[in-house]
C-alpha positions as CSV (number, residue, x, y, z in Angstrom):
1,M,195.5,53.1,56.0
2,L,192.1,53.4,57.7
3,P,189.2,51.4,56.5
4,A,186.6,53.3,54.5
5,V,183.5,54.5,56.7
6,K,180.1,53.7,55.3
7,S,178.1,56.8,55.1
8,N,174.6,55.1,56.1
9,V,176.0,53.6,59.3
10,V,175.6,55.9,62.4
11,P,177.7,55.2,65.3
12,K,176.1,54.3,68.4
13,L,176.7,56.7,71.4
14,Q,177.4,55.3,74.8
15,P,175.9,57.2,77.9
16,L,178.5,58.4,80.2
17,Q,178.9,56.3,83.3
18,A,179.1,57.9,86.6
19,P,181.7,56.4,88.8
20,A,180.6,53.6,91.0
21,G,179.1,54.8,94.4
22,K,178.3,58.4,93.2
23,R,175.1,58.0,91.2
24,G,172.7,58.3,94.2
25,P,173.9,61.7,95.8
26,Q,174.4,63.3,92.3
27,K,170.9,62.3,91.2
28,Q,169.5,63.6,94.6
29,R,171.3,67.0,94.2
30,A,169.8,67.5,90.8
31,R,166.5,66.7,92.0
32,D,166.7,69.1,94.8
33,R,168.0,71.8,92.5
34,L,165.1,71.4,90.2
35,Q,162.6,71.3,93.1
36,S,164.0,74.4,94.5
37,R,163.2,76.3,91.4
38,L,159.5,75.4,91.5
39,P,157.0,77.9,93.1
40,Q,156.3,77.1,96.7
41,V,152.5,76.6,97.1
42,V,151.2,76.5,100.7
43,E,148.1,74.9,101.9
44,T,146.2,78.1,102.2
45,E,146.9,79.0,98.5
46,I,145.7,75.6,97.4
47,R,142.6,76.2,99.4
48,R,141.8,79.7,97.9
49,L,142.0,77.9,94.4
50,R,139.9,75.0,95.4
51,L,137.2,76.6,97.5
52,P,135.2,79.8,97.1
53,Y,137.4,82.6,97.7
54,H,135.5,84.2,100.6
55,E,135.1,80.7,102.3
56,A,138.8,80.1,102.2
57,L,139.4,83.6,103.8
58,C,136.8,82.8,106.6
59,L,138.7,79.5,107.3
60,E,142.0,81.3,107.6
61,L,140.5,83.7,110.0
62,E,139.1,80.9,112.2
63,E,142.5,79.0,112.1
64,E,144.3,82.2,113.2
65,G,142.0,82.7,116.1
66,F,139.5,85.3,114.7
67,P,136.1,83.5,114.7
68,T,134.1,86.8,115.0
69,S,135.7,88.4,112.0
70,A,135.0,85.1,110.0
71,G,131.4,85.1,111.1
72,F,131.0,88.8,110.1
73,L,132.5,88.2,106.8
74,R,130.3,85.3,106.0
75,S,127.4,87.3,107.0
76,L,128.2,90.2,104.7
77,V,128.7,87.7,101.7
78,Q,125.3,86.0,102.7
79,L,123.6,89.4,102.9
80,D,124.8,90.5,99.4
81,A,123.9,87.0,98.0
82,Q,120.4,87.4,99.3
83,A,120.1,90.8,97.7
84,H,121.2,89.2,94.4
85,G,118.6,86.4,94.8
86,E,121.5,83.8,95.0
87,A,120.8,82.5,98.5
88,R,119.7,79.0,98.6
89,P,116.5,78.0,100.2
90,G,116.9,77.4,103.9
91,D,120.2,79.3,104.1
92,P,120.3,81.2,107.4
93,V,120.5,84.9,106.8
94,K,121.8,86.8,109.8
95,R,122.8,90.5,109.9
96,P,126.5,91.3,110.4
97,G,127.6,92.0,114.1
98,D,125.6,95.3,114.1
99,P,124.7,96.3,117.6
100,V,122.7,99.3,116.3
101,K,119.2,98.4,115.1
102,R,118.5,99.5,111.6
103,R,115.0,100.4,110.3
104,E,115.6,98.6,107.1
105,D,118.0,96.3,105.2
106,P,120.7,98.6,103.8
107,V,120.7,96.9,100.4
108,K,117.2,98.4,99.8
109,R,118.2,101.9,100.2
110,R,119.6,104.3,97.7
111,E,122.8,102.7,96.6
112,A,123.3,101.4,93.1
113,P,120.5,99.0,92.0
114,V,121.3,95.4,93.0
115,K,121.4,94.2,89.5
116,R,123.9,96.7,88.4
117,R,126.5,96.1,91.2
118,P,128.9,93.1,91.3
119,P,128.5,90.3,93.8
120,L,130.8,90.7,96.7
121,A,131.8,86.9,96.5
122,G,133.5,87.6,93.3
123,Q,135.6,90.6,94.3
124,N,138.8,89.1,95.7
125,Q,140.8,92.3,96.4
126,L,137.9,93.8,98.3
127,L,137.5,90.5,100.2
128,D,141.3,90.7,101.0
129,K,140.7,94.3,102.2
130,L,137.8,93.0,104.4
131,Q,139.7,90.2,105.9
132,H,142.7,92.4,106.8
133,G,140.5,95.1,108.4
134,L,138.4,92.7,110.3
135,R,141.5,90.8,111.6
136,E,142.9,94.1,112.8
137,A,139.7,95.0,114.6
138,E,139.4,91.7,116.4
139,K,143.1,91.6,117.3
140,A,142.4,95.0,119.0
141,R,139.4,93.6,120.8
142,Q,141.3,90.7,122.1
143,T,143.7,93.1,123.7
144,D,140.9,95.2,125.1
145,D,142.0,98.1,122.9
146,V,138.3,99.3,122.2
147,A,139.6,102.6,120.6
148,R,141.7,100.8,118.0
149,E,138.9,98.4,117.3
150,A,136.6,101.2,116.5
151,A,139.2,103.0,114.4
152,A,139.9,99.9,112.5
153,L,136.2,99.4,111.6
154,L,135.9,103.1,111.0
155,G,138.8,103.1,108.4
156,L,137.3,100.2,106.6
157,G,134.0,101.9,106.4
158,V,135.4,105.0,105.0
159,F,137.3,102.9,102.4
160,F,134.1,101.5,101.1
161,M,132.2,104.9,101.3
162,H,134.8,106.1,98.9
163,A,134.7,103.0,96.6
164,G,131.5,104.0,94.7
165,D,127.8,103.6,95.3
166,A,128.0,99.8,94.6
167,W,129.6,99.4,98.0
168,W,127.7,101.8,100.1
169,W,125.8,99.1,101.7
170,L,129.1,97.7,103.0
171,A,130.2,101.1,104.2
172,D,126.7,101.4,106.1
173,Q,127.3,98.1,107.8
174,L,131.0,98.8,108.7
175,L,130.3,102.4,109.9
176,L,127.4,101.3,112.2
177,A,129.5,98.4,113.6
178,S,132.3,101.0,114.4
179,L,129.7,103.3,116.1
180,G,128.5,100.4,118.2
181,V,132.0,99.6,119.4
182,A,132.7,103.3,120.1
183,R,129.7,103.8,122.2
184,D,131.1,101.0,124.5
185,H,134.4,103.1,124.9
186,T,134.2,105.8,127.6
187,R,137.7,106.2,128.6
188,D,138.6,108.7,125.9
189,G,135.9,111.3,126.8
190,G,133.6,110.3,123.9
191,R,136.2,111.0,121.2
192,A,135.6,107.7,119.4
193,E,131.9,107.9,119.5
194,A,131.9,111.6,118.3
195,L,134.2,110.5,115.3
196,A,132.1,107.6,114.4
197,S,128.8,109.6,114.8
198,Y,130.1,112.5,112.7
199,V,131.4,110.2,109.9
200,Y,128.1,108.1,109.7
201,G,126.0,111.3,109.7
202,L,128.2,112.8,106.9
203,F,127.8,109.4,105.0
204,L,124.1,109.5,105.3
205,F,123.9,113.1,104.2
206,E,126.3,113.5,101.5
207,H,126.2,110.0,99.9
208,M,122.8,108.5,100.8
209,Q,121.0,111.9,100.5
210,E,119.0,111.2,103.6
211,P,119.2,114.4,105.9
212,G,116.5,113.3,108.1
213,E,118.4,110.3,109.1
214,A,121.7,112.0,109.3
215,A,120.5,114.7,111.6
216,P,120.5,112.7,114.9
217,Y,123.9,111.3,114.4
218,L,125.4,114.8,113.6
219,A,123.6,116.3,116.6
220,K,125.1,113.5,118.9
221,A,128.6,114.3,117.3
222,R,128.1,118.0,118.0
223,D,127.1,117.4,121.7
224,L,130.0,115.1,122.2
225,A,132.6,117.4,120.5
226,M,131.5,120.6,122.1
227,G,134.5,122.5,123.5
228,Q,137.1,119.8,122.1
229,S,139.6,120.1,119.3
230,W,139.0,116.7,117.8
231,D,139.1,116.3,113.9
232,A,138.5,113.6,111.3
233,E,141.3,114.6,108.8
234,D,143.0,111.4,109.2
235,E,139.8,109.2,109.0
236,L,138.5,111.0,106.0
237,R,141.8,111.9,104.4
238,R,140.7,115.4,103.4
239,P,140.9,118.8,105.1
240,Q,138.6,119.3,108.0
241,D,137.7,121.7,110.8
242,T,137.0,120.3,114.2
243,V,134.3,117.7,114.5
244,F,132.0,120.3,116.4
245,V,132.2,122.9,113.6
246,E,131.8,120.3,110.8
247,S,128.8,118.7,112.6
248,C,127.2,122.2,113.0
249,H,127.6,123.0,109.4
250,L,126.2,119.7,108.2
251,L,123.4,120.0,110.6
252,Y,122.5,123.4,109.2
253,L,122.5,121.8,105.6
254,A,120.5,118.9,106.6
255,L,117.8,120.8,108.7
256,T,117.5,123.4,105.8
257,K,116.9,120.6,103.2
258,M,114.4,119.0,105.5
259,A,112.5,122.4,106.0
260,A,112.5,122.8,102.2
261,G,110.7,119.5,101.7
262,L,108.1,120.5,104.3
263,R,107.5,124.1,103.2
264,D,104.3,123.2,101.2
265,S,102.8,120.7,103.4
266,D,103.7,121.9,106.9
267,P,105.2,125.4,106.7
268,A,105.0,125.9,110.5
269,R,107.3,122.9,111.0
270,A,109.5,124.2,108.3
271,V,109.9,127.6,110.3
272,Q,110.9,125.6,113.3
273,L,113.6,123.5,111.4
274,N,114.9,126.8,109.8
275,K,115.2,128.4,113.3
276,T,117.3,125.5,114.5
277,A,119.3,125.4,111.3
278,L,120.1,129.1,112.0
279,R,121.3,128.3,115.5
280,R,123.7,125.5,114.2
281,A,124.9,127.9,111.5
282,H,125.7,130.5,114.3
283,D,127.5,127.6,116.1
284,S,129.6,126.8,113.2
285,G,130.9,130.4,112.8
286,Q,130.6,130.4,109.0
287,V,129.3,133.5,107.5
288,E,128.1,131.8,104.5
289,S,126.1,129.3,106.4
290,I,124.5,132.1,108.6
291,D,123.3,134.0,105.5
292,G,122.1,130.9,103.9
293,A,120.1,130.0,107.0
294,M,118.7,133.5,107.3
295,L,117.5,133.4,103.7
296,E,115.7,130.0,104.1
297,L,114.1,131.1,107.3
298,G,112.8,134.1,105.4
299,V,111.4,132.0,102.7
300,S,109.7,129.7,105.2
301,Y,108.1,132.7,107.0
302,I,106.5,133.7,103.6
303,A,105.2,130.2,103.0
304,S,103.7,130.2,106.5
305,G,102.0,133.4,106.0
306,E,104.2,135.2,108.7
307,Y,104.9,138.2,106.3
308,L,106.1,140.7,108.9
309,Q,108.6,138.2,110.3
310,A,109.7,137.5,106.7
311,V,110.3,141.2,106.1
312,E,112.3,141.7,109.3
313,T,114.4,138.6,108.7
314,L,115.2,139.5,105.0
315,E,115.7,143.3,105.8
316,A,118.4,142.3,108.3
317,L,120.0,139.9,105.9
318,K,119.9,142.6,103.2
319,M,122.0,144.9,105.4
320,I,124.4,142.1,106.2
321,C,124.8,141.3,102.5
322,F,125.4,144.8,101.5
323,D,128.2,145.0,104.1
324,E,129.8,141.8,103.0
325,K,129.3,142.4,99.4
326,D,127.7,138.9,98.9
327,V,126.5,139.3,95.5
328,E,124.5,136.0,94.8
329,V,122.8,135.9,98.2
330,L,121.9,139.7,98.0
331,A,120.3,139.2,94.7
332,T,118.1,136.3,96.0
333,T,117.3,138.3,99.2
334,L,116.1,141.4,97.3
335,M,113.8,139.0,95.2
336,Q,112.3,137.3,98.3
337,L,112.0,140.6,100.0
338,A,110.0,142.0,97.2
339,F,107.6,139.0,97.3
340,A,107.4,139.3,101.2
341,Y,106.3,143.1,100.7
342,Q,103.8,142.2,98.1
343,C,102.2,139.4,100.2
344,A,102.0,141.9,103.1
345,G,100.2,144.3,100.8
346,D,103.0,146.9,100.5
347,N,103.1,147.3,96.8
348,A,105.2,150.3,96.8
349,N,108.1,148.5,98.7
350,A,107.6,145.4,96.5
351,L,108.2,147.5,93.3
352,H,111.0,149.4,94.8
353,H,112.9,146.1,95.8
354,L,112.2,144.5,92.4
355,R,113.9,147.6,90.8
356,L,116.7,147.2,93.2
357,Y,117.0,143.6,92.4
358,L,117.2,144.3,88.6
359,S,119.8,147.1,89.1
360,W,122.0,144.9,91.4
361,S,121.8,142.0,89.0
362,E,122.7,144.1,86.0
363,E,125.5,145.7,87.9
364,N,126.9,142.4,88.8
365,Q,126.1,140.6,85.5
366,L,123.9,138.0,87.0
367,E,122.1,136.8,83.9
368,V,119.5,134.5,85.4
369,H,118.6,137.0,88.0
370,I,118.3,139.8,85.2
371,A,115.9,137.7,83.3
372,T,113.9,136.7,86.5
373,A,113.7,140.5,87.5
374,H,112.2,141.5,84.2
375,R,109.7,138.7,84.4
376,Y,108.6,139.7,87.9
377,L,108.5,143.4,87.1
378,G,106.3,142.7,84.0
379,E,104.1,140.5,86.1
380,I,103.6,143.1,88.8
381,F,102.8,145.8,86.3
382,L,100.4,143.3,84.7
383,K,98.5,142.7,87.8
384,R,98.3,146.5,88.3
385,N,96.8,146.7,84.6
386,E,99.9,148.9,83.7
387,L,100.2,147.2,80.4
388,S,102.4,149.7,78.6
389,E,104.9,149.0,81.5
390,A,104.3,145.3,81.6
391,T,104.7,144.3,78.0
392,P,108.4,145.6,77.6
393,F,109.6,143.9,80.8
394,L,108.0,140.6,79.7
395,R,109.3,140.9,76.2
396,R,112.9,141.3,77.7
397,A,112.3,138.4,79.9
398,V,111.4,136.2,77.1
399,F,114.6,137.3,75.3
400,F,116.9,136.7,78.1
401,F,115.4,133.4,79.2
402,E,115.6,132.1,75.6
403,K,119.1,133.3,75.4
404,L,120.0,131.2,78.5
405,G,118.1,128.0,77.2
406,M,115.7,128.0,80.0
407,T,112.6,126.8,78.1
408,P,110.0,126.5,80.9
409,Q,110.7,130.1,82.0
410,T,110.7,131.3,78.4
411,E,107.3,129.9,77.8
412,Q,105.8,131.2,80.9
413,S,107.1,134.7,80.3
414,R,105.9,134.4,76.6
415,A,102.4,133.5,77.8
416,L,102.3,136.5,80.2
417,M,103.7,138.8,77.4
418,A,101.0,137.5,75.0
419,L,98.4,138.2,77.6
420,S,99.6,141.7,78.2
421,A,100.0,142.5,74.5
422,S,96.4,141.1,73.9
423,L,94.9,143.2,76.6
424,M,96.7,146.3,74.9
425,A,95.1,145.3,71.6
426,L,91.7,144.6,73.0
427,P,90.3,148.1,72.6
428,F,91.2,148.4,69.0
429,V,89.5,144.8,68.3
430,T,86.4,146.0,70.4
431,A,86.1,149.2,68.4
432,L,86.2,147.2,65.1
433,L,83.6,144.8,66.4
434,L,81.3,147.6,67.6
435,D,81.8,149.8,64.3
436,G,80.0,147.3,62.2
437,R,81.0,149.1,59.0
438,D,82.3,147.2,56.0
439,P,85.8,148.5,56.1
440,S,86.1,147.4,59.8
441,L,84.8,144.0,59.0
442,R,87.0,143.6,56.2
443,T,90.1,144.5,58.3
444,L,89.2,141.9,60.9
445,V,88.7,139.3,58.1
446,R,92.0,140.2,56.5
447,W,93.7,139.9,59.8
448,K,92.1,136.5,60.6
449,D,93.1,135.0,57.2
450,S,96.6,136.5,57.0
451,P,99.5,134.4,58.3
452,K,101.0,137.8,59.5
453,S,101.5,137.9,63.2
454,F,100.8,140.9,65.6
455,W,104.6,141.7,65.6
456,R,107.0,143.4,63.3
457,E,110.8,143.9,63.3
458,R,112.3,147.3,64.3
459,P,116.1,147.1,63.5
460,D,116.6,150.6,64.9
461,L,115.9,149.3,68.4
462,P,118.1,147.2,70.7
463,A,117.9,143.4,70.3
464,Y,115.4,142.9,73.1
465,E,113.2,145.7,71.8
466,Q,113.1,144.7,68.2
467,V,109.9,142.9,68.5
468,V,107.2,145.5,69.0
469,L,103.5,145.4,68.9
470,Q,102.0,146.3,65.5
471,Q,98.9,148.2,66.6
472,D,98.5,150.1,63.3
473,I,96.9,147.0,61.7
474,F,93.6,148.1,63.5
475,E,93.7,151.7,62.5
């Protein structure tokens, strides 16, 4: 019979003993197995965690044999820190390896305000992108592959060009660096320089909105690419014509924009710029560009007082637009042509083209042009003192502009309509004043004290004619 077991006594468990001579290897194997399951942390990763991220990347580049890339990356971070006011006193600030002299620090240009953009030092993914791109560029330099070096820097610049306005200053630096490298490469017939010049000119024009600075780079790209089939589709990752055609088109746009800014202060210079823009538009072979350039040249001729040249240019454009059925450009051309004739003193042709402008706009349902045509027709009749013609046109102009929500134009037309209507009413008021009899004076006092306006509704007329002058108050 077994002895009774006491319930409050727990038997002591003895550990298993490994056979003698086998404890060491078994323990080592367990340790190795556990260690193999731990993540492998290399020295570079530890350094990235312990040092500022950009400094760790620069050290890696130096250890791999790319000191120029390391210095370029440090310069970019230092430049950005200076812009944010984070540079320590005494810190050397050198521009990145840019062989092209800039007229001002890129961080002071039209990018996002410095206070709203994140510091480069805290953007690890972008720093990785920079490190990789700069490494590839210097690797190409070490093998004397200048074309590949320029392409690597160009690709990096395009990436930051599309990364948002916070990083346009980086794109500016990288695209200029690419252009500087490409200028040293002559074995490809100028292809690398043409691509770099075109992309940088496009960046200045489309993103930085600086047509004056973009024009020389675009002109250089045009000259280098003349007669060549080079294109920048791979670099820009969007459909492109040849570099020559695209450069001519952008030059037309840039020169036209420059001319518009000078039209009031220096109209003669504006005319010269528009003439060059027209030549570049012809070079591009794009019909829309040619029409636009001719229209802008005609407007500049008007601004410079060369009315006969303006009429000649715009009449030629009118015929082209009629043949091409270019609805919008033809409407604007008719309006400017009427103005040119009026400035030249040919009021009959001015009125004829304004009526053509109105009928063309109504035929093609161009609402803004319809309202504008009514306003200008009313104005020209007002100047000729044909008030019975002027007032209805101005009244319709008020209606159409108000319908379109164009407040300034509405108020201008309303003021002209009030002037025209008051001039129509003036003979009645004058007659009452000169009459001097009591009934006449009472009529004037009643009109002055009454909140009633000069106008009354006419539901039997169209909407724009429902407001008519109430002349019988003076009778």
